[in-house]
C-alpha positions in Angstrom: -3.6 11.1 -2.9 -1.2 14.7 -2.4 -1.7 13.2 1.8 -0.6 10.2 0.9 2.2 11.6 -1.5 3.5 14.2 1.6 3.3 11.5 4.4 5.7 9.5 1.9 7.7 12.3 1.4 7.6 12.9 5.1 8.8 9.7 6.1 4.9 9.1 8.2 3.3 6.4 6.4 4.4 2.6 5.7 3.0 2.1 1.9 1.0 -1.6 2.1 0.5 -3.3 -1.5 -2.0 -5.8 -1.3 -1.9 -7.0 -4.8 -0.4 -10.3 -5.8 3.4 -11.2 -5.3 3.2 -11.1 -9.4 2.3 -7.5 -9.8 4.1 -6.3 -6.5 7.5 -7.6 -7.5 6.5 -5.6 -11.5 5.7 -2.7 -9.9 5.1 -0.8 -6.9 5.5 2.3 -4.5 9.2 2.7 -3.7 9.8 0.9 -0.4 6.2 -0.6 -0.1 5.3 -4.0 2.0 3.5 -6.6 0.0 0.7 -7.8 2.2 -2.3 -9.8 1.1 -6.0 -9.5 3.3 -4.9 -12.8 4.5 -1.7 -12.2 5.8 -2.2 -9.0 7.8 -2.1 -11.7 11.1 1.0 -12.8 10.2 2.5 -9.1 9.6 1.1 -7.6 13.0 4.8 -6.6 14.0 5.5 -5.0 10.7 2.9 -2.4 10.8 3.9 0.9 12.7 1.6 2.4 15.0 3.2 5.7 15.0 2.8 6.4 11.2 0.2 6.1 9.0 -0.6 2.4 6.6 -1.4 3.9 3.2 -2.5 0.3 1.6 -3.3 0.3 -2.2 -4.4 -1.9 -4.5 -4.4 -2.5 -8.7 -8.5 -2.0 -9.1 -10.4 1.7 -9.2 -12.6 1.4 -6.9 -10.3 0.8 -4.1 -12.0 -3.0 -3.1 -9.2 -4.9 -2.2 -7.7 -2.1 -0.5 -10.9 -1.1 1.6 -11.4 -4.4 2.8 -7.8 -4.4 3.6 -8.4 -1.8 6.0 -11.6 -2.9 7.6 -9.8 -6.2 7.9 -6.9 -3.9 10.2 -9.7 -2.2 12.1 -11.1 -5.7 13.3 -7.4 -6.3 14.6 -7.2 -2.9 16.0 -5.2 -0.8 13.7 -7.0 2.1 13.3 -4.0 4.2 11.4 -4.7 2.4 8.0 -6.0 4.3 4.9 -6.8 3.1 1.1 -5.4 5.1 -1.6 -8.0 6.6 -3.6 -7.0 5.6 -7.4 -4.6 3.1 -6.1 -1.3 2.0 -8.3 -2.2 3.4 -11.3 -2.9 7.2 -9.8 1.0 7.0 -7.9 2.4 5.5 -10.9 1.0 8.4 -14.0 1.1 10.7 -11.1 5.0 10.1 -11.6 5.5 9.3 -7.6 8.7 7.5 -6.1 8.2 3.8 -7.5 10.2 1.0 -8.1 9.6 -1.7 -11.1 11.2 -4.8 -12.3 13.6 -4.1 -15.2 12.9 -5.9 -17.9 14.5 -9.4 -19.2 17.3 -9.0 -21.3 
C-alpha cells in the first residue's frame, strides 16, 4: 500500500479500478480509470508502458485485480500490480479519493 501511495504522489502510476461502473462512480482512487477485465483490449492505448499500473477491486483477496493483472500480462503489459487491500484499504488510509455526492 505504501508503495502505491508513493507512486501516486510522484505521478509514477495509473490506477485502474476493475469494479462495476456503479461502484466506480460511487467512490474511487482519485484519477483512476475504470477498465474491467473484459475491456483491456479496447483500452490498451490508455495504459502507460512507462508507469506502474496499480489495479484494485473491492474484494479483500484481490481476485479480480489479480485476474486483471494476469490477463494484462498475457497482452504484454508487465507493469501492472494488484493493490493489496483494494478500495477499502485505500479509503481507510484516508488517501486521495473521489466520491459521488449524495443526492439532495
